[in-house]
C-alpha positions as CSV (number, residue, x, y, z in Angstrom):
1,M,-15.3,16.1,3.7
2,K,-12.1,15.9,1.8
3,L,-11.9,13.3,-0.9
4,F,-8.5,11.9,0.3
5,T,-6.7,11.5,3.6
6,I,-3.0,10.6,3.0
7,I,-1.9,8.9,6.2
8,I,1.8,8.9,6.9
9,V,3.2,7.1,10.0
10,S,6.5,8.4,11.2
11,L,9.1,7.8,13.9
12,N,12.5,9.5,13.6
13,A,12.3,9.4,9.8
14,G,14.6,12.3,9.3
15,E,14.4,14.1,5.9
16,E,12.3,11.3,4.4
17,L,9.2,12.6,6.2
18,K,9.5,15.9,4.5
19,K,10.2,14.4,1.1
20,T,7.1,12.2,1.5
21,V,4.9,15.1,2.5
22,D,6.3,17.3,-0.3
23,S,5.3,14.7,-2.8
24,V,1.7,15.1,-1.7
25,L,1.8,18.9,-1.5
26,S,3.0,19.0,-5.1
27,Q,-0.2,17.5,-6.4
28,N,-2.2,19.5,-8.9
29,Y,-5.4,18.3,-7.2
30,G,-6.1,19.9,-3.9
31,N,-9.0,18.1,-2.2
32,F,-7.0,16.2,0.3
33,E,-5.6,16.3,3.8
34,I,-2.3,14.9,5.1
35,L,-2.5,13.1,8.5
36,I,0.9,12.4,10.1
37,K,0.9,10.0,13.0
38,D,4.2,10.5,14.9
39,G,5.3,8.3,17.7
40,Y,7.3,11.0,19.6
41,S,10.1,11.5,17.2
42,T,13.3,13.0,18.7
43,D,15.1,13.9,15.5
44,G,13.4,17.1,14.7
45,S,11.7,15.8,11.6
46,L,8.3,17.3,12.5
47,K,9.9,20.8,12.7
48,S,11.1,20.5,9.1
49,L,7.6,20.3,7.8
50,P,6.1,23.3,5.9
51,E,3.2,25.3,7.3
52,D,0.2,24.2,5.4
53,E,-3.4,24.0,6.6
54,R,-3.8,20.6,4.9
55,I,-1.3,19.0,7.2
56,R,-2.5,17.6,10.6
57,T,-0.2,15.9,13.0
58,I,-1.0,13.5,15.8
59,V,1.8,12.8,18.3
60,K,1.0,9.8,20.4
61,K,2.6,6.6,21.7
62,D,1.9,3.5,19.7
63,R,2.7,-0.2,19.9
64,S,3.5,-0.8,16.3
65,I,3.2,0.5,12.7
66,Y,-0.3,-0.9,12.4
67,D,-1.3,0.5,15.8
68,A,-0.1,3.9,14.5
69,M,-2.2,3.4,11.3
70,N,-5.2,2.5,13.3
71,Q,-4.8,5.6,15.5
72,A,-4.6,7.8,12.4
73,V,-7.7,6.2,10.8
74,R,-9.7,7.2,13.9
75,E,-8.8,10.9,13.2
76,A,-9.1,10.8,9.4
77,K,-11.7,13.0,7.7
78,G,-11.3,12.0,4.0
79,K,-13.6,9.6,2.1
80,Y,-10.7,7.6,0.8
81,Y,-7.5,6.6,2.7
82,L,-4.0,6.1,1.3
83,F,-1.2,4.9,3.5
84,L,2.3,6.0,2.7
85,N,5.4,5.1,4.6
86,C,8.2,7.7,5.1
87,G,10.5,7.3,2.1
88,D,7.6,6.5,-0.2
89,Y,6.5,9.3,-2.5
90,L,3.5,9.9,-4.8
91,Y,5.0,9.1,-8.3
92,D,4.2,12.5,-9.9
93,E,2.0,15.6,-9.4
94,H,-0.9,14.1,-11.3
95,V,-1.6,11.0,-9.1
96,L,-4.5,12.3,-6.9
97,G,-6.1,14.1,-9.8
98,R,-6.2,10.9,-11.9
99,I,-7.5,8.8,-9.1
100,A,-10.2,11.5,-8.4
101,K,-11.3,11.2,-12.0
102,A,-11.6,7.4,-11.7
103,I,-13.6,7.7,-8.5
104,A,-16.0,10.1,-10.2
105,V,-17.0,7.6,-12.9
106,N,-16.7,4.3,-11.1
107,E,-18.3,2.7,-8.1
108,A,-15.7,0.8,-6.0
109,D,-14.6,0.5,-2.5
110,I,-10.9,0.1,-3.3
111,F,-9.1,1.9,-6.1
112,Y,-5.6,0.7,-6.8
113,G,-2.8,1.6,-9.2
114,D,0.7,0.6,-10.0
115,L,4.0,0.8,-8.1
116,Y,7.4,2.2,-9.1
117,R,10.2,0.3,-7.4
118,R,13.1,2.7,-7.0
119,K,15.7,0.0,-6.3
120,Q,14.8,-1.9,-9.5
121,E,14.0,1.2,-11.5
122,S,10.9,-0.5,-12.8
123,V,7.1,-0.2,-12.6
124,D,5.4,-3.2,-11.1
125,V,1.9,-3.2,-12.7
126,S,-0.9,-4.4,-10.5
127,P,-3.3,-7.1,-11.7
128,E,-6.4,-5.9,-13.7
129,R,-8.7,-7.8,-11.3
130,I,-8.3,-9.4,-8.0
131,S,-9.0,-13.1,-8.4
132,S,-8.7,-15.7,-5.7
133,F,-5.3,-16.7,-7.0
134,T,-4.3,-13.0,-7.0
135,A,-5.4,-12.7,-3.4
136,Y,-3.1,-15.6,-2.5
137,R,-0.1,-14.5,-4.6
138,N,0.2,-10.8,-5.3
139,I,-2.3,-8.2,-4.0
140,P,-1.5,-4.6,-4.5
141,C,0.6,-3.1,-1.7
142,H,-1.0,-0.5,0.6
143,Q,1.0,2.3,-1.0
144,V,-1.1,2.1,-4.1
145,C,-4.5,1.4,-2.6
146,F,-7.2,4.0,-1.9
147,Y,-9.7,2.6,0.6
148,N,-13.2,3.8,1.1
149,R,-13.5,4.9,4.7
150,R,-16.4,2.4,5.3
151,L,-13.8,-0.4,5.2
152,F,-12.2,0.9,8.4
153,L,-15.4,1.8,10.3
154,E,-16.0,-1.7,11.6
155,R,-12.4,-2.6,12.2
156,G,-8.8,-1.6,11.4
157,Y,-5.7,-3.6,11.2
158,D,-5.4,-6.7,13.4
159,L,-2.6,-5.9,15.9
160,K,-2.0,-9.6,16.5
161,I,-0.5,-9.8,13.1
162,K,3.0,-8.3,13.1
163,I,4.0,-8.1,9.4
164,R,1.0,-9.0,7.3
165,A,-1.8,-7.0,8.9
166,D,-2.3,-4.9,5.8
167,Y,-2.6,-8.1,3.7
168,E,-5.0,-9.6,6.1
169,H,-7.2,-6.5,6.1
170,F,-7.3,-6.5,2.3
171,L,-8.6,-10.0,2.3
172,W,-11.1,-9.2,5.0
173,C,-12.3,-6.4,2.8
174,L,-12.7,-8.8,-0.1
175,Y,-14.2,-11.8,1.6
176,K,-16.0,-10.4,4.6
177,K,-17.2,-7.0,3.3
178,S,-17.5,-7.9,-0.4
179,A,-15.4,-4.9,-1.4
180,K,-15.4,-4.0,-5.1
181,C,-11.9,-3.3,-6.4
182,T,-11.0,-1.2,-9.4
183,H,-7.6,-1.0,-11.1
184,V,-6.6,2.5,-12.3
185,A,-3.9,2.9,-15.0
186,V,-1.8,5.2,-12.8
187,T,1.6,4.7,-11.2
188,V,0.6,5.8,-7.7
189,A,3.7,5.5,-5.6
190,S,7.5,5.5,-5.8
191,Y,8.5,2.7,-3.4
192,E,11.7,2.8,-1.4
193,G,11.9,-0.8,-0.4
194,G,14.1,-2.4,2.2
195,G,11.8,-1.5,5.1
196,F,10.4,-3.2,8.2
197,S,8.9,-6.3,6.5
198,E,12.0,-7.0,4.4
199,T,14.5,-7.9,7.1
200,E,15.6,-11.6,7.2
201,E,13.9,-12.2,10.6
202,N,10.6,-10.6,9.5
203,R,10.6,-12.4,6.2
204,E,10.3,-15.7,8.1
205,I,7.5,-14.2,10.2
206,S,5.8,-13.0,7.1
207,K,5.8,-16.5,5.5
208,K,4.1,-17.9,8.6
209,E,1.5,-15.2,8.7
210,H,0.8,-15.6,5.0
211,A,0.1,-19.3,5.5
212,E,-2.3,-18.6,8.4
213,I,-4.1,-15.8,6.7
214,T,-4.6,-17.6,3.3
215,K,-5.8,-20.7,5.0
216,N,-8.4,-18.7,6.9
217,Y,-9.7,-16.9,3.9
218,L,-9.1,-19.3,1.0
219,G,-9.3,-22.7,2.6
220,A,-8.3,-25.7,0.6
221,K,-7.5,-23.6,-2.5
222,V,-4.1,-22.8,-1.0
223,Y,-2.8,-26.2,-1.8
224,L,-3.5,-25.8,-5.5
225,Y,-2.0,-22.3,-5.4
226,K,1.1,-23.6,-3.7
227,F,1.5,-26.2,-6.4
228,I,1.1,-23.6,-9.1
229,M,3.8,-21.4,-7.5
230,I,6.2,-24.3,-7.4
231,V,5.7,-25.4,-11.0
232,T,6.0,-21.8,-12.3
233,L,9.4,-21.3,-10.5
234,Q,8.3,-18.7,-8.1
235,P,11.6,-18.4,-6.2
236,L,13.4,-17.7,-9.6
237,R,10.8,-15.2,-10.6
238,E,11.2,-13.4,-7.4
239,K,14.9,-13.1,-7.9
240,L,14.5,-11.7,-11.4
241,A,11.9,-9.2,-10.1
242,N,14.3,-7.9,-7.5
243,D,17.4,-7.8,-9.7
244,K,17.9,-4.4,-11.3
245,R,19.4,-6.0,-14.5
246,F,16.3,-8.1,-15.2
247,S,13.4,-6.4,-13.4
248,S,12.2,-4.2,-16.3
249,V,12.0,-7.2,-18.6
250,Y,10.3,-9.3,-15.9
251,F,7.6,-6.7,-15.1
252,G,7.1,-6.0,-18.8
253,L,6.4,-9.7,-19.4
254,K,4.2,-9.8,-16.3
255,K,2.2,-6.9,-17.6
256,L,1.8,-8.5,-21.1
257,L,0.8,-11.9,-19.7
258,S,-1.8,-10.4,-17.3
259,G,-3.7,-9.0,-20.2
260,H,-3.1,-5.3,-19.7
261,K,-3.9,-3.2,-22.8
262,R,-1.8,-0.2,-22.0
């Protein structure tokens, strides 16, 4: 069994598919497979991929991004899964090796690192631990999370959820499967941004789904957390985080206040 399966979902992604794959192939740690789930691309992007025995491709119709991810999981052979979107890259050639070292000395179901946001040119440092408030406010995105395969054996992403299925699955892992999470001091992915979930229409859907999911898993605590978000000026903080002029300072302060030692 490979230690890692890197799952990449693709549909007419153009040259971004190859760039994402190349970022994985450049790793100085080799115990992985790349599993590409393609929804019948017509742009020739699959033909641009290098020949490498570590790459497997599934070409099959799917109903959504999350349906494609679920299909890939059923074919994955690694012990830990990482989901990358086309246009997202592993941050440098040392990522998988560093995560492998963390896995060797820690017992956890989810290992997660930090995210480099290319538009803001800043590293968004993930929280050291996943508290109940963190689960409400700011869980690590799937591009930096390595999931033990056992967390997908019982169920995958809920296809009734359009935008937030990865968020819902993370909370399911925490609260239904008692998953242990470990933060690793590694910048895992270089995140493109501006994707499916960030259109104006989908932002509204995302807000509604977030409210439903958090109510289901966190109950009455959500009212306290909403109040905290209001008094700490969450809309202003979000603007600062997304503004290239201020994002480095914002994420630096966030890192300091969260108690990170590095």
